[in-house]
C-alpha positions in Angstrom: 99.5 95.4 105.2 99.5 98.8 107.3 102.2 100.6 105.5 101.4 103.6 107.7 103.4 101.9 110.5 106.0 100.2 108.3 109.3 101.8 108.0 112.0 101.3 105.0 114.0 98.8 107.2 111.0 96.6 107.7 110.2 96.7 104.0 114.0 96.1 102.9 113.7 98.7 100.4 115.2 101.9 99.5 113.9 105.4 98.7 115.4 104.8 95.1 113.6 101.3 94.8 110.2 103.3 95.5 111.2 106.4 93.5 111.7 104.0 90.3 108.5 102.5 91.1 106.7 106.0 91.1 108.3 106.7 87.7 107.1 103.3 86.3 103.4 103.9 88.1 103.4 107.4 86.4 103.1 108.8 90.0 104.8 112.2 90.6 108.2 111.7 92.3 108.1 113.9 95.3 111.5 113.9 96.8 113.6 116.3 99.2 117.3 116.4 99.5 117.6 116.0 103.3 120.0 114.0 105.1 119.9 112.0 108.2 121.4 113.1 111.3 122.9 109.6 111.9 124.1 108.1 108.4 122.5 104.7 107.6 119.1 105.6 109.6 115.8 104.9 108.0 112.3 106.0 108.5 109.0 105.7 107.1 105.5 106.2 108.3 102.3 108.5 107.8 103.0 112.4 107.5 102.1 114.4 110.4 102.7 117.8 109.5 103.4 120.8 111.3 104.4 124.3 110.0 106.9 126.2 112.3 106.2 129.7 113.3 108.9 130.1 115.7 107.4 128.5 118.8 107.6 124.5 119.8 103.7 124.8 120.6 102.8 123.5 117.2 104.9 120.4 117.4 103.4 119.6 120.8 99.9 120.1 119.4 100.7 117.6 116.3 101.7 115.0 118.8 98.6 115.5 120.6 97.0 114.3 117.3 99.7 111.8 116.4 99.2 107.9 116.2 102.3 105.6 116.6 104.4 105.0 113.6 103.6 108.6 112.3 106.4 110.7 111.1 106.6 114.5 112.0 107.2 116.7 109.1 108.1 120.1 110.1 107.9 122.9 107.7 110.3 126.0 108.3 110.3 127.3 104.8 113.7 125.7 104.4 115.3 128.3 106.4 119.0 128.2 107.0 119.5 131.2 109.6 117.6 129.2 112.4 117.1 125.8 113.8 113.6 124.9 114.6 114.1 121.2 115.9 116.2 120.3 118.9 116.5 117.4 121.5 113.4 118.2 123.4 111.0 117.8 120.4 112.9 114.7 119.0 112.9 113.2 122.5 109.2 113.9 122.8 108.3 112.6 119.5 110.1 109.4 120.3 108.1 108.9 123.5 104.8 109.4 121.7 105.8 106.4 119.5 106.8 108.3 116.3 109.0 106.7 113.6 111.0 109.8 112.9 111.1 113.7 112.3 111.6 115.2 108.9 112.8 119.1 108.8 112.1 121.4 105.7 115.0 123.5 107.6 117.6 123.0 110.3 118.1 121.0 113.5 120.3 121.8 116.6 121.5 119.6 119.4 123.1 117.2 117.0 125.1 115.3 119.7 121.7 114.5 121.8 119.9 113.9 118.7 122.4 111.1 117.9 122.2 109.8 121.5 118.3 109.6 121.5 118.6 107.6 118.3 115.2 108.5 116.7 115.7 108.9 112.9 115.9 112.9 112.1 116.2 114.4 108.6 117.0 117.9 107.8 118.8 120.4 105.6 121.6 120.4 108.2 122.6 121.9 111.5 123.0 125.3 113.0 123.1 126.2 116.8 120.9 129.2 116.8 117.3 128.5 117.9 114.1 130.5 116.1 114.8 133.9 115.6 111.2 135.3 115.8 107.7 134.5 116.6 105.4 134.6 113.3 101.9 134.4 112.7 100.6 130.8 112.5 99.2 129.8 109.3 95.5 128.3 109.5 96.7 125.2 107.8 99.7 124.6 110.2 98.7 121.1 111.4 97.1 120.1 108.0 99.9 120.4 105.5 103.3 121.1 105.4 105.6 122.5 102.4 108.8 120.4 101.8 110.7 121.9 98.7 108.1 122.3 96.0 105.6 119.9 97.6 102.6 120.1 99.7 102.3 117.0 102.1 99.3 115.9 104.3 98.3 113.0 106.6 97.1 111.4 103.1 100.8 111.0 102.3 103.4 108.5 103.8 107.2 109.6 103.8 110.1 107.3 103.5 113.8 108.5 104.3 117.3 106.9 104.0 120.6 107.9 103.0 119.4 109.3 99.6 116.8 111.8 101.0 113.3 111.6 101.5 110.5 110.4 99.4 106.6 111.1 100.0 103.9 108.9 98.3 100.4 109.0 98.4 99.1 106.5 101.0 96.4 105.3 98.6 98.9 104.2 96.2 101.6 102.9 98.6 100.8 99.2 98.6 101.0 98.9 95.0 104.4 101.0 94.8 105.7 98.8 97.3 105.0 95.5 95.4 106.4 97.3 92.2 109.7 98.4 94.2 110.2 94.7 95.5 110.0 93.6 91.9 112.7 96.4 90.8 114.9 95.5 93.9 115.0 91.8 93.1 115.8 92.1 89.4 118.5 94.5 90.3 120.2 92.3 93.0 120.2 89.3 90.8 121.8 91.7 88.2 124.6 92.7 90.9 125.0 89.2 92.0 125.8 88.2 88.5 128.3 91.1 87.8 130.1 90.0 91.0 130.4 86.7 89.5 131.8 87.9 86.4 128.9 88.7 84.0 129.0 92.3 83.0 126.0 94.3 83.0 126.7 95.1 79.4 126.4 91.4 78.6 123.2 90.8 80.9 121.6 93.8 79.1 122.9 92.6 75.6 124.1 96.1 75.0 126.1 95.5 71.8 122.7 94.4 70.3 121.1 97.4 71.4 123.8 99.4 69.7 122.7 97.8 66.5 118.7 97.9 67.2 117.7 101.5 66.5 115.6 101.4 69.5 115.8 103.6 72.6 117.5 102.0 75.5 113.9 101.9 77.4 112.4 100.1 74.4 115.2 97.7 74.4 115.0 97.1 78.1 111.2 96.3 77.6 112.1 93.9 75.1 114.5 92.0 76.9 113.1 92.3 80.4 115.9 94.5 81.9 115.4 96.7 84.9 118.0 99.2 85.3 115.7 102.1 83.7 112.8 100.2 83.0 
């Protein structure tokens, strides 16, 4: 299974499922609170890092090195005084076969981005373009900083309405299998709630209150999955 070219829609998973899988696998949960330009869109693929320094040339160079299914991850230091990605770069990324664009910063040309349709995640919109030309970092095409995390092409990124999540590519297949198990148990629990059986009843909550165990210990004992 080549997860570097598989998005969340194809996996039928959410970032929440994958985040829970990371917790259970003792892998750092690397998330960023970014939102999709078009609500409901999802993305996933290998990280294609690019550090913005006031010019789009770094993005074009990154695209020269890209493979279909990659996700362009743009580091603009989380700046909110300028946008660093607009319609032309997103259109170019789409034509290069990328699966999406993730921006640690702001985008612009929102109406055009919606029409293009490629999933774009950012901190928000600003009509102002780059305000200055800065020195380009030596690692501009090898790493990107997103919130507190440093990501590289050894990582995969997944995004949906809850935000974006980075996972090590080497661990991705095991995490996906774990996430599928979490998803299936939780879906079954939700179906039972809809049919009239409360979650408290399913999780034998009254028994937990008398047990002296922590809630996670109780869930382990009964095979629950809300937190464990």
